[in-house]
N, C-alpha and C positions, 0 to 999 in steps of 0.2 A: 504493499501501498504506499502510495506518495505522502511525504509528509505535508502539513499544510503550509503552504507560501505566508511567508512572513506579510503581513497586511498593515499598512501604512495609512492614514488618515491624513488629509491635507484640507485645511481651510483657510478663508483669508475674512481678516477681520477690521472692524474699526473703518478708518476714511479709506477710502481706495488710492492706490498710486501705481504710477505708470509703471510697469515692469513686473508687477504682481503675477503675469499670465504667462512669462516668460520664467519664473521661479515654477511657476505651476509645472510649465511644460518640462521642465529640468527633474522635477519630483519624479512625475509619471516614467518618464524616459529612462531615469536613471535607476528606478526599481525595477523597471520590466529587464533591464540589462543586468541585472542581480536575481533576475527570477522571483521576485518580490511582486506583492498586488498592491494596487493603489485604490483606496476609496476616496473619493472627491465629495466634500462635504458642504452644501449649500448652504448661503445665507449665517455665514460665521459662527458662533458659539449657541445663535438661538436654530440653528439648523442643527447643531450636535444634540442639544437637548431633545430636539423633534424627533432623532433618527434620518435626515434627511441626506441619504448615502447612496452614492452611486456608483459603480466600477469605472475606472477610468483606464483607456488604453492609449496606444500611440495616436489614432485616428482621432479620438477626441480631443486631443492637446494640438491637433496640427493646425496651421494657419494662425495659430494665437499670438506668437512670439511677437509680431508687432502691433499687437492691438492694447489702448489703454483701458483701465478699468480692470476689472476679474470676472473670468466667465463663470465662477463659482458663487460670485454675488457677495455684498458684505452687508448684516445687518448687527444694530445695536441689540444686547439682549438683557432685558432688566432682570430676567428669571434666573439667567446663569449666575448674575451677581449673588444669588440665594446659595446658599449650601444644599438645600433640597433641588435645585435644578442643575447643582455639579452633579450630585449624587443621579440624576436622573441621566444626565449624560453620559456618565460613567458607566452606567447600565447599559445604556444604548449600544456603547464603543464595546462592551463585554458581548454583546448580544451579537453584535458584527465580526465578532471576533479580531477586533483591532488589537494590534501589539503596539503600536505607537502612533504619536501624532506629531504633525508639522504643524506648527500654527503661523503664518505669515501677516504680519501686521505692525502695529506701533505700540505705545507704551502699555495703553490699557489692555491691548491684547497680550502682550507678552506676562501683564499681570495675571489674566485668566489664566496662560499657560502655568504660572508659576502655582496658582491655586490647585490645577490637577495633577501637578509633582507632588504637592505635597499629599495627596492621597493615592500614591502609588503608580500615577501613569507616566509612561514613558514619552517625555514630549522635547523636540527641539524646535526654536524659536529660529525665524528669519526675520529680521529687521526691514520693516517697511513703511516710510513715513516721510513725508516731503518737509516736514518741520526739521529733521536730522537730530533729532531730540532725545536719541536713545543712547543710553550709556553704554560702554564697551565695543561699538562698532565707530570707526572714522566717518562712516558714510553709509546711509539707509539706503532701501532701493526707492526711487522715484524722486530723490532731490534735484539729481543734474538734470532730469526732464524739466521738473518744475522751475531752476533755474532758468534753463533755456527759454522755457514760454515767457517768463516774467522779463527775459532781456529783450526777445523779439518784440514784446507788447511795448516794453520803454521805448526801445530804438524807434517804433512807429509814431510814438507819442511825441517824441522829440522832433520830428520832422513837422509836427502840428504846432508844437510849442513855439519852435523856430520861426515858423511863419508867421504866426500872430503874436509873437512876442508875451509868450504867456509862462507862468510857473505852473508846474501841475506837480498836484500832490498824489501820488500813487499808493494805492492800498496793498500790501501783499497779505497773504495768509501768516497767520504765526501769532495765535492768541496768548500763549506763553513764552514763546520762544522768536527771537528776532534773526535766526540765521538765514531766513532767504531773504531778507530786506537789506541785512548787512552786506551780504553776497552779491545781492544784484545790485548794490549800492556802488561795489568797487567795480564791477563788470560794466556797470552801465554809465560812469561817471559822476554819479549823483552830488548834488551840493550838500546833502544831509540825508543822515538814515535816522531815524526815530524807531526805537526799540523798546519791547517790555523790561527788558534787562536794565535799562537805563532811564531815568528821568528826565524829561527834555520841557523847555521851556517855551512858550510862545513868542518871548524875546529873541530866544537862541535862533529858531526858526526865521524868525523875522531878520536879522542879522546876515544869515546867511544868503536868504533871497535876494536882499537889499544889495550885499556885497558883490553877488554875480549882477546884478543890474549897474551897478556902478563900476564895476570893470569892464562894461559894454558888451557883456554877453545879451544873446539876442532869446534866452530862455533860462528856465532853472528849473531840475528836476529834485525832488524831496521823496525817497523811499519812506514808507510808513508802515510798520507792520502793525495788525489789526490790533494787538493787545498794547500799543503802546498806551502811554499815560493823557496823550491827548487825541480825542477823535479828532478824524480827518476830517469831516464837513465841518466841524467847529473851528478847526485851525484855519481852514479856508477863508471861513467868514472873518475870522481876527485878524488875518493878515490883508486881507481888503481893507477892513477897517483903517488899518494901520497905515496904509499907503507905500507899499514896499516897491514901489516901480514897476512891479507886474502885475496885473491880474491874475489870480490865482483861478485854477480849475482842478477837479477831483476825477478820479479813474480807480473804481473797486475794481480789482481784477478778479476777485471771487474764486468761485470754483474751476473756472477757465485752467488754473494753475494745477489741479488734479488731474487733467484727462491729456490726451494726446498720445501720439505713438511715442513709445520709450526710446529714448537717445541709445546710441550702442553701449556708451558705458554702463546706462540701467540694464540694459540686455544682458550683457556680460556679467555684470555684478550679479543680476538675479540668478542667470543659469549657474555661476559658480555656488551661489549659496545655496540654491536648492538642491544640486549635484552634493555638496557637503552634508547638508542634512540627513539625505538619504544615507551616505556612508558612516556618518555618526551613528545612526540608529542601527544600520546593520552589523555594526561594530559592538553593539550593545553599550553605547554609550547615550545620554539621556539629561533631561533635566539641564541644557545648555541651550545659549542663543549663536548661532554663527556669528562671529564679528569680525568685520574687515579691520584690520590693523596695520597699517602699512600696506604693501602689497599683498599681504598673505592673510589667509581665513584662518580665525583661532575660536575654538568655542570657549565660549564665557558663561557661567554659571548662572542660569534665571535670578538665584536668589540676589546674585551680586548685581544683575543688570537693574533688577525692580527695587533695589534699596538706594540706588544712586540716583543723582540726577545729573544731566549732562551739563558743563558749564557752558556759561554763557559766550559767544565768540566774541569776547572785548577787546581782544587783541586786534580782529577782524574790523572791528567797530573803529577804534584807533586808526587802522589804516587808512579804513574809508574815509574819514577826518583830514589826514594828511593828504590823500591824492586829491581830494576835492580844492585844495588852495590854487 
């Protein structure tokens, strides 16, 4: 009698990030190459509680490498936050004879993974978050694509700003992390960046915009993370009242940053991480996240990931200010 194949469950949870599909594809095909079976779990932890499982083969993941979003879909689950919901999820996993689970998602998703490991479930995490706010990995899946999306938008807005001599306040995602705003500020040559980790004043912004005007620039760009201490629309109104030379306009990029075709970097990172996650499970390693450290992939204990907060990109913040002079 043939032995039961090692069965891996895979789910995507939390906010979607470009490259999630590439990670799913890598999990499925890497597992198949090792004679393991993969069950795709629809709708994140909610699907885990409901038992929304389906067997996945090579053709199920064909043609998804270049697609944004996640074919498994993602949904937040209040039920899974409760121990009763977690026990139901484990019961569903056991009934499906699932030997291990791969969770692709951000900080909250990895906390969910840690909750399962505490109850004896073998779990490997893969970081996917455009905010790049996950401890233990230099980069998460989706960050590079989101940055490229912001860069393309700012470059286009600069054309309009220059044509009409305007100051544009451009709001990026980042409720608790200013990573996207800061990095976009550097690569787009912004006059100033506002981030949640650093309190800014209206006077500071006014000075930066007015200084650009007095230096003869025909536009000014300010990148504002959504979690900054000054709301973007309020800031625009106050700047116009202060007469800083330029009239201001607000553009909120919103969820456009989550979508789109993943870049080569994100496709490669996701593929490497998916492959590594399968390798770790099949080597009987678990309860870790696959982290990018330097150019290599390293297993980082989930307990460590979920008990630390990634430090703010303050060195890059200072660089952004320096390069804006």
